C-alpha positions in Angstrom: -27.8 -37.1 -28.1 -30.7 -39.2 -26.8 -28.4 -42.1 -26.1 -25.9 -39.8 -24.2 -28.3 -37.5 -22.4 -30.9 -39.9 -21.2 -32.9 -37.7 -19.2 -35.5 -35.3 -20.5 -34.0 -32.4 -18.5 -30.7 -32.7 -20.0 -32.1 -33.0 -23.4 -34.0 -29.8 -22.8 -30.9 -28.1 -21.6 -29.0 -28.9 -24.8 -31.9 -28.0 -27.2 -32.9 -24.7 -25.3 -30.7 -22.2 -27.6 -31.8 -23.9 -30.8 -35.6 -23.9 -29.8 -35.5 -20.2 -28.5 -33.9 -18.9 -31.8 -36.4 -21.1 -33.9 -33.7 -22.8 -35.6 -35.1 -26.4 -35.0 -33.9 -28.8 -37.8 -31.9 -26.0 -39.4 -28.4 -27.4 -38.4 -26.6 -30.7 -38.1 -24.7 -30.4 -34.9 -21.5 -32.5 -33.8 -20.2 -31.8 -30.3 -17.1 -33.2 -28.7 -17.1 -32.8 -24.9 -15.1 -34.2 -22.0 -14.5 -33.7 -18.4 -16.9 -33.0 -15.7 -20.2 -34.7 -15.1 -23.0 -35.2 -17.4 -24.8 -32.3 -16.3 -21.9 -29.9 -16.5 -21.2 -31.3 -20.1 -25.0 -30.4 -21.0 -24.6 -27.0 -19.6 -21.4 -26.5 -21.5 -22.9 -27.5 -24.9 -25.7 -25.2 -24.1 -23.3 -22.3 -23.8 -21.4 -23.2 -26.8 -24.7 -23.5 -28.9 -25.8 -20.0 -27.4 -22.5 -18.5 -28.4 -22.9 -20.0 -31.8 -26.3 -18.6 -32.3 -25.1 -15.1 -31.3 -22.3 -15.3 -34.1 -24.8 -16.4 -36.6 -27.3 -13.5 -36.1 -26.8 -10.7 -33.7 -30.4 -10.5 -32.9 -30.4 -14.0 -31.2 -28.4 -12.2 -28.4 -31.5 -10.2 -27.4 -33.3 -13.6 -26.9 -30.8 -15.5 -25.1 -29.1 -13.0 -22.8 -32.2 -12.6 -20.5 -32.6 -16.2 -20.0 -29.0 -16.5 -18.8 -27.9 -18.8 -21.6 -24.7 -16.5 -22.4 -23.4 -16.7 -18.7 -20.6 -19.2 -17.9 -20.6 -20.9 -14.4 -17.6 -19.6 -12.7 -17.2 -22.1 -9.9 -14.1 -24.1 -9.9 -12.5 -26.7 -7.7 -10.4 -25.1 -4.8 -6.8 -26.0 -4.7 -5.2 -28.2 -2.0 -3.2 -26.0 0.5 0.2 -27.1 1.7 0.2 -28.5 5.2 -3.5 -29.5 4.9 -5.3 -32.7 4.1 -7.4 -31.2 1.4 -8.5 -27.6 0.4 -10.3 -26.8 3.7 -9.8 -30.0 5.8 -6.8 -30.0 8.0 -4.9 -32.7 9.9 -6.2 -33.9 13.2 -4.7 -31.6 16.1 -3.5 -32.9 19.2 -2.9 -31.0 22.4 -0.8 -33.5 24.2 
């Protein structure tokens, strides 16, 4: 993990659900993640670990839910529309 997530902030994000539920060193975790940027991947791993901790013990939900660790980020890329250059950008308009 230290090789892939080089900054301390990203390492903290990944370890957050494990440390909050007092499971440091109890599990060997292997994760495959692809797509998006490195920050998005760290947050995706954090969500997956949070959900796994809730599956493991229902009491962990009360710890993780108020911190917002069980909430998915709903933002997605807006699709490109027909007759436009991009999602919102239009082709140049000429009056004459």
